[in-house]
C-alpha positions as a Markdown table, in Angstrom:
| # | Residue | x | y | z |
|---|---|---|---|---|
| 1 | Met | -23.1 | -32.5 | -7.4 |
| 2 | Lys | -23.8 | -30.3 | -10.4 |
| 3 | Cys | -27.1 | -29.2 | -8.8 |
| 4 | Phe | -25.1 | -28.2 | -5.7 |
| 5 | Val | -22.6 | -26.1 | -7.6 |
| 6 | Val | -25.4 | -24.3 | -9.5 |
| 7 | Phe | -27.2 | -23.7 | -6.2 |
| 8 | Val | -24.1 | -22.2 | -4.6 |
| 9 | Ala | -23.6 | -20.0 | -7.7 |
| 10 | Leu | -27.2 | -18.8 | -7.5 |
| 11 | Ile | -26.8 | -17.9 | -3.8 |
| 12 | Ala | -23.6 | -15.9 | -4.6 |
| 13 | Cys | -25.4 | -14.1 | -7.4 |
| 14 | Cys | -28.4 | -13.3 | -5.2 |
| 15 | Val | -26.1 | -12.1 | -2.3 |
| 16 | Gly | -24.1 | -10.0 | -4.8 |
| 17 | Gly | -27.2 | -8.4 | -6.1 |
| 18 | Ala | -28.3 | -7.4 | -2.6 |
| 19 | Ile | -25.0 | -5.8 | -1.5 |
| 20 | Pro | -24.8 | -2.1 | -2.6 |
| 21 | Lys | -21.7 | -1.6 | -4.7 |
| 22 | Asp | -20.9 | 1.7 | -3.0 |
| 23 | Asn | -20.3 | -0.3 | 0.2 |
| 24 | Ser | -22.8 | 2.0 | 2.0 |
| 25 | His | -23.8 | -1.2 | 4.0 |
| 26 | Tyr | -20.4 | -1.8 | 5.3 |
| 27 | Val | -19.6 | -1.6 | 9.0 |
| 28 | Glu | -15.9 | -2.4 | 9.9 |
| 29 | Gly | -15.6 | -5.5 | 12.0 |
| 30 | Glu | -19.2 | -6.5 | 11.6 |
| 31 | Ser | -20.2 | -6.9 | 7.9 |
| 32 | Gln | -19.6 | -10.2 | 6.1 |
| 33 | Tyr | -19.4 | -8.8 | 2.6 |
| 34 | Ile | -17.6 | -5.9 | 0.9 |
| 35 | Trp | -17.0 | -5.0 | -2.7 |
| 36 | Met | -13.2 | -4.7 | -3.4 |
| 37 | Thr | -11.2 | -3.8 | -6.4 |
| 38 | Asn | -9.0 | -6.2 | -8.4 |
| 39 | Asp | -6.1 | -5.4 | -10.7 |
| 40 | Asp | -8.4 | -4.8 | -13.7 |
| 41 | Gly | -10.3 | -2.2 | -11.8 |
| 42 | Glu | -13.3 | -4.5 | -11.5 |
| 43 | Ser | -15.4 | -4.7 | -8.3 |
| 44 | Val | -15.3 | -8.2 | -6.7 |
| 45 | Leu | -17.6 | -9.2 | -3.9 |
| 46 | Val | -15.5 | -10.5 | -1.0 |
| 47 | Asp | -16.8 | -12.8 | 1.8 |
| 48 | Leu | -14.8 | -11.7 | 4.9 |
| 49 | Trp | -16.1 | -14.6 | 6.9 |
| 50 | Glu | -14.9 | -17.2 | 4.4 |
| 51 | Lys | -12.7 | -20.0 | 5.9 |
| 52 | Leu | -9.4 | -20.7 | 4.3 |
| 53 | Gly | -10.0 | -24.4 | 4.1 |
| 54 | Val | -8.0 | -25.9 | 1.2 |
| 55 | Phe | -7.0 | -22.4 | 0.1 |
| 56 | Met | -3.7 | -22.3 | 1.9 |
| 57 | Pro | -1.9 | -18.9 | 2.0 |
| 58 | Gly | 1.1 | -18.4 | -0.3 |
| 59 | Ser | 4.7 | -18.1 | 0.7 |
| 60 | Gly | 7.0 | -15.1 | 0.6 |
| 61 | Ala | 9.6 | -17.4 | -1.0 |
| 62 | Asp | 7.8 | -16.5 | -4.2 |
| 63 | Asn | 8.6 | -12.8 | -3.9 |
| 64 | Gln | 10.4 | -11.2 | -6.8 |
| 65 | Tyr | 12.6 | -8.1 | -6.6 |
| 66 | Leu | 12.6 | -6.0 | -9.8 |
| 67 | Leu | 15.1 | -3.1 | -10.2 |
| 68 | Phe | 14.4 | 0.0 | -12.2 |
| 69 | Thr | 16.7 | 3.0 | -12.5 |
| 70 | Arg | 17.0 | 6.0 | -14.8 |
| 71 | Glu | 19.2 | 3.8 | -17.0 |
| 72 | Asn | 16.4 | 1.2 | -17.2 |
| 73 | Pro | 13.2 | 3.1 | -16.3 |
| 74 | Thr | 10.7 | 0.6 | -17.9 |
| 75 | Glu | 12.6 | -2.7 | -18.3 |
| 76 | Tyr | 13.4 | -4.4 | -15.0 |
| 77 | Gln | 16.5 | -6.2 | -13.9 |
| 78 | Leu | 15.8 | -9.2 | -11.6 |
| 79 | Leu | 17.6 | -9.2 | -8.2 |
| 80 | Val | 17.9 | -12.5 | -6.5 |
| 81 | His | 18.1 | -12.9 | -2.7 |
| 82 | Gly | 21.5 | -14.2 | -1.8 |
| 83 | Asp | 22.9 | -13.8 | -5.3 |
| 84 | Val | 25.4 | -11.0 | -5.1 |
| 85 | Ala | 26.2 | -11.2 | -8.8 |
| 86 | Ser | 22.6 | -10.4 | -9.7 |
| 87 | Val | 23.0 | -7.0 | -8.0 |
| 88 | Gln | 26.5 | -6.3 | -9.0 |
| 89 | Asn | 25.7 | -6.9 | -12.7 |
| 90 | Ser | 22.6 | -4.6 | -12.5 |
| 91 | Asn | 22.3 | -0.9 | -12.7 |
| 92 | Leu | 21.9 | -0.5 | -9.0 |
| 93 | Asp | 24.0 | 2.3 | -7.5 |
| 94 | Ala | 24.7 | 1.7 | -3.8 |
| 95 | Ser | 25.4 | 5.4 | -3.3 |
| 96 | Lys | 21.8 | 6.3 | -4.1 |
| 97 | Asn | 18.6 | 6.0 | -2.1 |
| 98 | Thr | 16.6 | 2.8 | -2.7 |
| 99 | Lys | 12.8 | 2.8 | -2.8 |
| 100 | Phe | 10.8 | -0.4 | -2.5 |
| 101 | Ile | 7.2 | -0.4 | -3.9 |
| 102 | Val | 4.8 | -3.1 | -2.9 |
| 103 | His | 1.4 | -3.7 | -4.6 |
| 104 | Gly | -1.9 | -4.8 | -3.1 |
| 105 | Trp | -4.4 | -7.6 | -3.4 |
| 106 | Gly | -4.8 | -9.1 | -6.9 |
| 107 | Asn | -2.1 | -6.8 | -8.2 |
| 108 | Ser | 1.3 | -7.7 | -9.8 |
| 109 | Lys | 4.4 | -6.1 | -11.2 |
| 110 | Asn | 2.3 | -4.9 | -14.1 |
| 111 | Ser | -0.2 | -3.0 | -12.0 |
| 112 | Arg | -0.9 | 0.7 | -12.6 |
| 113 | Cys | 0.1 | 1.6 | -9.0 |
| 114 | Gln | 3.6 | 0.2 | -9.6 |
| 115 | Ala | 4.1 | 2.1 | -12.8 |
| 116 | Val | 2.7 | 5.4 | -11.4 |
| 117 | Leu | 4.9 | 5.2 | -8.3 |
| 118 | Arg | 8.0 | 4.0 | -10.1 |
| 119 | Asp | 7.8 | 6.8 | -12.7 |
| 120 | Ala | 7.2 | 9.4 | -10.0 |
| 121 | Phe | 10.2 | 8.3 | -7.9 |
| 122 | Leu | 12.5 | 8.3 | -10.9 |
| 123 | Ala | 11.3 | 11.7 | -12.1 |
| 124 | Ala | 11.9 | 13.2 | -8.6 |
| 125 | Glu | 15.2 | 11.6 | -7.9 |
| 126 | Asp | 18.1 | 9.6 | -9.4 |
| 127 | Cys | 17.5 | 6.6 | -7.3 |
| 128 | Asn | 17.1 | 2.8 | -7.3 |
| 129 | Val | 13.5 | 1.6 | -7.4 |
| 130 | Ile | 12.8 | -2.0 | -6.5 |
| 131 | Val | 9.3 | -3.3 | -7.3 |
| 132 | Val | 8.3 | -6.2 | -5.0 |
| 133 | Asp | 6.1 | -8.6 | -7.0 |
| 134 | Trp | 4.3 | -10.9 | -4.5 |
| 135 | Ser | 1.5 | -11.6 | -7.0 |
| 136 | Lys | 1.6 | -15.4 | -6.4 |
| 137 | Thr | 0.6 | -14.8 | -2.7 |
| 138 | Ala | -1.6 | -11.8 | -3.4 |
| 139 | Ala | -3.7 | -13.6 | -6.1 |
| 140 | Gly | -7.0 | -15.3 | -5.6 |
| 141 | Arg | -9.3 | -14.9 | -2.7 |
| 142 | Tyr | -8.9 | -11.9 | -0.4 |
| 143 | Val | -8.9 | -14.0 | 2.8 |
| 144 | Arg | -6.1 | -16.1 | 1.4 |
| 145 | Ala | -4.0 | -13.0 | 0.4 |
| 146 | Val | -4.5 | -11.5 | 3.9 |
| 147 | Ala | -3.2 | -14.8 | 5.4 |
| 148 | Gly | -0.1 | -14.6 | 3.2 |
| 149 | Val | 0.9 | -11.1 | 4.1 |
| 150 | Pro | 3.0 | -12.1 | 7.2 |
| 151 | Ser | 5.1 | -14.6 | 5.2 |
| 152 | Ala | 5.6 | -12.2 | 2.3 |
| 153 | Gly | 6.6 | -9.4 | 4.7 |
| 154 | Val | 9.1 | -11.6 | 6.6 |
| 155 | Tyr | 10.7 | -12.6 | 3.3 |
| 156 | Leu | 11.0 | -9.0 | 2.2 |
| 157 | Gly | 12.6 | -8.2 | 5.6 |
| 158 | Glu | 15.1 | -10.9 | 5.1 |
| 159 | Phe | 15.9 | -9.6 | 1.6 |
| 160 | Leu | 16.4 | -6.1 | 3.1 |
| 161 | Glu | 18.8 | -7.5 | 5.8 |
| 162 | Trp | 20.8 | -9.3 | 3.2 |
| 163 | Phe | 20.8 | -6.3 | 0.8 |
| 164 | Val | 22.1 | -4.0 | 3.5 |
| 165 | Asp | 24.6 | -6.5 | 5.0 |
| 166 | Ala | 26.0 | -7.0 | 1.5 |
| 167 | Gly | 26.8 | -3.3 | 1.2 |
| 168 | Phe | 24.1 | -2.4 | -1.4 |
| 169 | Ala | 22.4 | 0.2 | 0.8 |
| 170 | Asp | 22.4 | 1.8 | 4.2 |
| 171 | Trp | 19.2 | 1.8 | 6.3 |
| 172 | Ser | 19.2 | 5.6 | 6.1 |
| 173 | Gln | 18.7 | 5.2 | 2.3 |
| 174 | Ile | 15.7 | 2.8 | 2.3 |
| 175 | His | 12.1 | 3.9 | 1.8 |
| 176 | Leu | 9.4 | 1.2 | 1.8 |
| 177 | Val | 6.1 | 2.1 | 0.2 |
| 178 | Gly | 3.0 | -0.2 | 0.2 |
| 179 | Tyr | -0.4 | 0.2 | -1.3 |
| 180 | Ser | -3.5 | -1.4 | 0.3 |
| 181 | Leu | -2.5 | -4.9 | 1.5 |
| 182 | Gly | 1.1 | -4.0 | 0.5 |
| 183 | Ala | 1.1 | -1.4 | 3.3 |
| 184 | His | 0.8 | -4.1 | 5.9 |
| 185 | Leu | 3.4 | -6.2 | 4.1 |
| 186 | Val | 6.0 | -3.3 | 4.3 |
| 187 | Gly | 4.9 | -2.9 | 7.9 |
| 188 | Thr | 5.8 | -6.5 | 8.6 |
| 189 | Ala | 9.1 | -6.2 | 6.7 |
| 190 | Gly | 10.1 | -3.1 | 8.7 |
| 191 | Arg | 9.4 | -4.8 | 12.0 |
| 192 | Arg | 11.3 | -7.9 | 10.9 |
| 193 | Val | 14.4 | -5.7 | 10.6 |
| 194 | Gly | 13.8 | -3.9 | 13.9 |
| 195 | Gly | 12.3 | -0.7 | 12.4 |
| 196 | Arg | 15.5 | 0.4 | 10.8 |
| 197 | Pro | 14.3 | 1.6 | 7.4 |
| 198 | Ala | 14.4 | 5.4 | 7.2 |
| 199 | Arg | 10.9 | 5.7 | 5.9 |
| 200 | Val | 7.9 | 3.5 | 5.6 |
| 201 | Thr | 4.7 | 4.8 | 3.8 |
| 202 | Gly | 1.3 | 3.1 | 3.8 |
| 203 | Leu | -1.0 | 4.1 | 1.0 |
| 204 | Asp | -4.6 | 3.6 | 2.2 |
| 205 | Ala | -3.6 | 0.5 | 4.2 |
| 206 | Ala | -6.2 | -2.3 | 3.6 |
| 207 | Gly | -9.0 | -2.2 | 6.2 |
| 208 | Pro | -11.1 | -5.4 | 6.0 |
| 209 | Leu | -9.7 | -8.1 | 8.4 |
| 210 | Trp | -7.0 | -5.7 | 9.7 |
| 211 | Arg | -8.8 | -4.0 | 12.6 |
| 212 | Phe | -7.1 | -6.1 | 15.3 |
| 213 | Asn | -4.6 | -7.9 | 13.1 |
| 214 | Pro | -1.1 | -8.0 | 14.8 |
| 215 | Ala | 0.5 | -8.0 | 11.3 |
| 216 | Ala | -0.9 | -4.5 | 10.5 |
| 217 | Leu | 1.3 | -1.5 | 9.7 |
| 218 | Asn | 2.3 | 0.4 | 12.8 |
| 219 | Lys | 4.8 | 3.0 | 13.9 |
| 220 | Glu | 7.3 | 0.2 | 14.9 |
| 221 | Ser | 7.9 | -0.5 | 11.3 |
| 222 | Gly | 10.4 | 2.3 | 10.6 |
| 223 | Arg | 12.2 | 5.3 | 11.8 |
| 224 | Tyr | 9.4 | 7.4 | 10.3 |
| 225 | Val | 6.1 | 5.8 | 9.4 |
| 226 | Glu | 3.5 | 7.7 | 7.4 |
| 227 | Ala | 0.0 | 6.7 | 6.4 |
| 228 | Ile | -2.2 | 8.3 | 3.8 |
| 229 | His | -5.9 | 7.6 | 4.2 |
| 230 | Thr | -8.4 | 8.0 | 1.2 |
| 231 | Asp | -11.1 | 5.4 | 1.7 |
| 232 | Gly | -11.1 | 5.1 | 5.4 |
| 233 | Gly | -13.6 | 2.7 | 7.0 |
| 234 | Leu | -14.2 | 0.8 | 3.7 |
| 235 | Gln | -11.4 | -0.6 | 1.6 |
| 236 | Gly | -8.9 | 1.3 | 3.7 |
| 237 | Met | -8.3 | 1.8 | 7.4 |
| 238 | Leu | -9.6 | 5.0 | 9.0 |
| 239 | Lys | -7.9 | 4.8 | 12.4 |
| 240 | Pro | -4.4 | 6.4 | 12.8 |
| 241 | Ile | -1.7 | 3.8 | 12.6 |
| 242 | Ala | 1.5 | 5.7 | 12.0 |
| 243 | His | 3.8 | 8.4 | 13.4 |
| 244 | Ala | 1.9 | 10.8 | 11.0 |
| 245 | Asp | -1.5 | 10.0 | 9.5 |
| 246 | Phe | -2.8 | 12.2 | 6.6 |
| 247 | Tyr | -6.5 | 12.5 | 5.7 |
| 248 | Pro | -6.7 | 14.3 | 2.4 |
| 249 | Asn | -10.3 | 15.5 | 1.8 |
| 250 | Gly | -11.3 | 13.9 | 5.1 |
| 251 | Gly | -9.6 | 10.5 | 4.3 |
| 252 | Ile | -12.9 | 8.9 | 3.2 |
| 253 | Ser | -15.1 | 8.2 | 0.2 |
| 254 | Tyr | -15.8 | 9.9 | -2.1 |
| 255 | Gln | -12.5 | 11.5 | -3.1 |
| 256 | Pro | -12.6 | 14.2 | -5.8 |
| 257 | Gly | -13.6 | 12.8 | -9.2 |
| 258 | Cys | -14.7 | 9.5 | -7.6 |
| 259 | Asp | -18.1 | 7.9 | -7.4 |
| 260 | Ser | -16.9 | 4.7 | -5.8 |
| 261 | Ser | -15.0 | 3.3 | -2.9 |
| 262 | Ala | -12.6 | 1.7 | -5.4 |
| 263 | Cys | -11.7 | 5.0 | -7.0 |
| 264 | Ser | -11.2 | 6.6 | -3.6 |
| 265 | His | -8.9 | 3.8 | -2.5 |
| 266 | Leu | -6.5 | 4.2 | -5.4 |
| 267 | Arg | -6.4 | 8.0 | -4.9 |
| 268 | Ser | -3.9 | 7.3 | -2.1 |
| 269 | Tyr | -1.1 | 6.3 | -4.5 |
| 270 | Glu | -2.0 | 9.0 | -7.0 |
| 271 | Phe | -1.8 | 11.7 | -4.3 |
| 272 | Phe | 1.5 | 10.3 | -3.0 |
| 273 | Ala | 3.0 | 10.2 | -6.6 |
| 274 | Leu | 2.0 | 13.8 | -7.0 |
| 275 | Ser | 3.8 | 14.7 | -3.8 |
| 276 | Leu | 7.0 | 13.2 | -5.1 |
| 277 | Arg | 6.8 | 15.2 | -8.3 |
| 278 | Glu | 6.0 | 18.4 | -6.5 |
| 279 | Asp | 6.2 | 18.7 | -2.7 |
| 280 | Arg | 3.3 | 21.1 | -2.2 |
| 281 | Phe | 0.7 | 19.2 | -0.2 |
| 282 | Val | 0.7 | 20.7 | 3.3 |
| 283 | Gly | -1.4 | 19.2 | 6.1 |
| 284 | Ser | -2.7 | 21.0 | 9.2 |
| 285 | Arg | -2.4 | 19.1 | 12.5 |
| 286 | Cys | -5.7 | 18.0 | 14.0 |
| 287 | Asn | -6.9 | 17.6 | 17.5 |
| 288 | Gly | -8.3 | 14.1 | 16.7 |
| 289 | Leu | -9.8 | 11.8 | 14.2 |
| 290 | Ile | -13.2 | 13.5 | 14.0 |
| 291 | Ser | -11.5 | 16.8 | 13.3 |
| 292 | Ala | -9.4 | 15.2 | 10.5 |
| 293 | Val | -12.5 | 13.6 | 8.9 |
| 294 | Arg | -14.4 | 16.8 | 9.1 |
| 295 | Gln | -11.4 | 18.8 | 7.9 |
| 296 | Arg | -11.5 | 21.2 | 10.8 |
| 297 | Cys | -7.8 | 21.4 | 11.6 |
| 298 | Ser | -5.6 | 24.4 | 12.1 |
| 299 | Gly | -2.6 | 23.1 | 13.9 |
| 300 | Glu | 1.1 | 23.2 | 12.8 |
| 301 | Pro | 1.9 | 22.2 | 9.2 |
| 302 | Leu | 3.5 | 19.1 | 7.9 |
| 303 | Asn | 4.0 | 18.2 | 4.2 |
| 304 | Met | 2.3 | 15.0 | 3.1 |
| 305 | Gly | 4.3 | 12.4 | 1.2 |
| 306 | Asn | 7.4 | 13.7 | -0.6 |
| 307 | Asn | 10.9 | 12.3 | -1.0 |
| 308 | Asp | 12.7 | 13.6 | 2.1 |
| 309 | Met | 14.6 | 10.8 | 3.7 |
| 310 | Asn | 15.1 | 12.8 | 6.9 |
| 311 | Lys | 11.5 | 13.6 | 7.4 |
| 312 | Phe | 9.8 | 13.2 | 10.7 |
| 313 | Gly | 6.5 | 14.3 | 12.3 |
| 314 | Thr | 3.7 | 13.0 | 14.5 |
| 315 | Gly | 0.0 | 13.4 | 14.7 |
| 316 | Leu | -3.1 | 13.5 | 12.4 |
| 317 | Tyr | -3.2 | 16.0 | 9.5 |
| 318 | Ser | -5.9 | 17.2 | 7.2 |
| 319 | Leu | -5.6 | 18.8 | 3.8 |
| 320 | Ser | -7.5 | 19.4 | 0.6 |
| 321 | Ile | -6.5 | 18.1 | -2.9 |
| 322 | Ser | -8.6 | 18.8 | -6.0 |
| 323 | Glu | -9.4 | 16.6 | -8.9 |
| 324 | Glu | -7.7 | 19.1 | -11.2 |
| 325 | Glu | -4.4 | 18.6 | -9.5 |
| 326 | Leu | -4.4 | 14.9 | -10.6 |
| 327 | Ser | -3.9 | 16.1 | -14.2 |
| 328 | Ala | -0.2 | 16.3 | -13.5 |
| 329 | Leu | 0.0 | 12.5 | -13.6 |
| 330 | Asp | -1.3 | 12.3 | -17.2 |
C-alpha cells in the first residue's frame, strides 16, 4: 500500500513538472490539467477529469452571511437565515442598498477579494455589504467545489427570498457580485429567485468545467447581468455570458503587470473595485468576440462596473486599463 501511495505521488509530481505553469498548453474542454490559484496565491495543479468518488460535494447549508457597514467596516455581524433578531440587532439599514460578495474556489471570508470589494463598496456608498462565506463547500479539490456550486447557490437564493420577504430589502436594492466560481454561485442564486435582483456581476467567471454547465452564470440571473473577463479561455470564461460582457485589455492573459494566468484572473475584482471608487472605465461596443479580444471596437459607450443600481446595457465591450491605475487600491 505504501509503495502504491508513493507511486501515485511520483506520477503527480512528474505530470506537474510537464505542465507549463503559464497554462499555454490549455485548451478549453479538451485539456485534462490546468494550473489554478488557491487562497494563498499559490498555483495548484488541477485534474479536471478527476472523479468525485468519495469526495462528495458540500452543502449550501454551511453558507454564512457576514454583514459589514460603515459602522462596522472590518468586524462582521453574523446574519442567520430565518433568525429575524440576528438582522434586527445588527447595523443593517433596510433603506440602503445591499451588496452580496461571493468568493471563489479555495477562498473564504478572509480572502483578499472579499476585503478589496467590501472596502470599495463602503467607500463608494453608505450601504450594507454581506459577504457570503461558502468556504466549507469551496475548499478542497476543484472538481468537488464545482459540484457544490448549485447547492450553495440555491441556499443563497433562499436566503435572499427570506431577506426580502422579511422586509430587510427590496429586489431593486440588491446587487450580487461573484468572483471566479462565485460568479456561477450568484448566477444560480439569481435564477433561484426568478432573476429579480437589480444587478448581478460576474468577475472572471470560472472557466474550467463550465463550458456547457447548466449552472453557469447567464442573463437570466438578474435584471441586469454584467460579466468582466480578464483571463478568458484559461481560469476564466472567454465567451459572452451576460447582458453586457466587458473585455478589459482584450479579456485574456496577460493583464497589465501580470506574468501569469493567476494574476490576470484576480485583475477582474481589482478592476471592478476601481470602478466603484471612480466610475471612469468606459467600454466601446464591439461587433463580436474577436473584435473584443483584439480591442478593435468603436461602437457606443457603456461604463464598466460601477455602483449604479439602475444600470442596463447589452453587448460586448472593449477597453484599456493600465497597471498604473491599480495604484488607487493601495
